[in-house]
C-alpha positions, 0 to 999 in steps of 0.5 A: 499498500501507497504511503499515505503521507506522501500521497497527500503532499504529492511528492510521488503523484504526477498531475496528468490533465486530459485535454486529447479529445476532439471537441466535436459537440463544441464544434471541434478544437480544443475546448479546453481553450475556450474562454471561463472567466478571466482565462480557459478553462484549462487554466481554471483546471490547472489553478485547482490541481496545482496546488495538490501536486508538485508536477503536472503535465498536460496529455494534448494531441492539438499543436504543443504551441496552443499551450506553451503559455501554460508552462506545463510539458506537453506530451501526446497519445503518440502510436495510439493517437485518436485512442480516447483518454485511456491512450493519455494515462498510457502515455502519462505513465511512461512520463511519471515513470521517467520521474520516479512518481509512483502514481498518477493521479488524471482530470479530466481539462473540461471539468472546473469545478472538481474537488480541491481536496480531490488527492486528499480523499484519493489517499484516504480511501487507499489508507481506510481500505485494508483490502486493497492490492498493489494495483489498486486504481481510485476513482472518483464518483458522485451522485451522478455516478464514477468519474474515471478520467478523475482517478489516481493510478499506480505507475507499475499497471503501465506494462499492463495497459501496454499490453492491453492495446496490443492485444485488443482493441478495447479503449474503455477506462473501466473495461480496463480496470475491471482487469485490477482492484478498483475503489472509489472515493466518494464526493457526494457533496455539490458545489457549496457556490454554483450547486452543481456536481463537481465533476460537472463537465462541458461538452455542449454550448448548453454546458458551456453557457452554465458552466459560465453561469456557475462560475460568475457565482463562484467569483461574486462568493469570494471563492479562491481559483 
């Protein structure tokens, strides 16, 4: 089992932002670069993740120049391009392994209200569950179900995931995870200011408008970024 205190400080956890989607329902392009508040959706995601881990990397398949201003390393899906977020997790494993991280915490680039204590709650789930195995994956779960792009992953799963990509065409995070031990960190409370599920994600113009309204409420409540 991982050392809870180390995970809580983020010293051995790489923060991975999954920003490789095609954004077809928003007309294409990189939806994470659309305005939200005074910045972009991705800026707000980075600001929420930064206090939780020592290192952030962005998984994106567009021109890296689009993301240069964020100041974080950019990785892409390489040979597994267009294979969904699971491919981003695999390249995140490789990057984390090179830097000596034991875990990757993945978050989605279109979900700007995710909990600011996400890593702490993941670590508590590991600490509170005595039956967990070394390959345990922790998924976030809210009243709307589980959210597999928000997860704590042991880097030791890299070989298993690499084999999965070469041996099957299944690209579902849930299907891959079903071959390993899965635990759930529960986030049943709504965002205090907006009232939204903390894992509300932006896929359509209507949802983008809803997120912008929620962000205005958050700013009016003097909430930290």
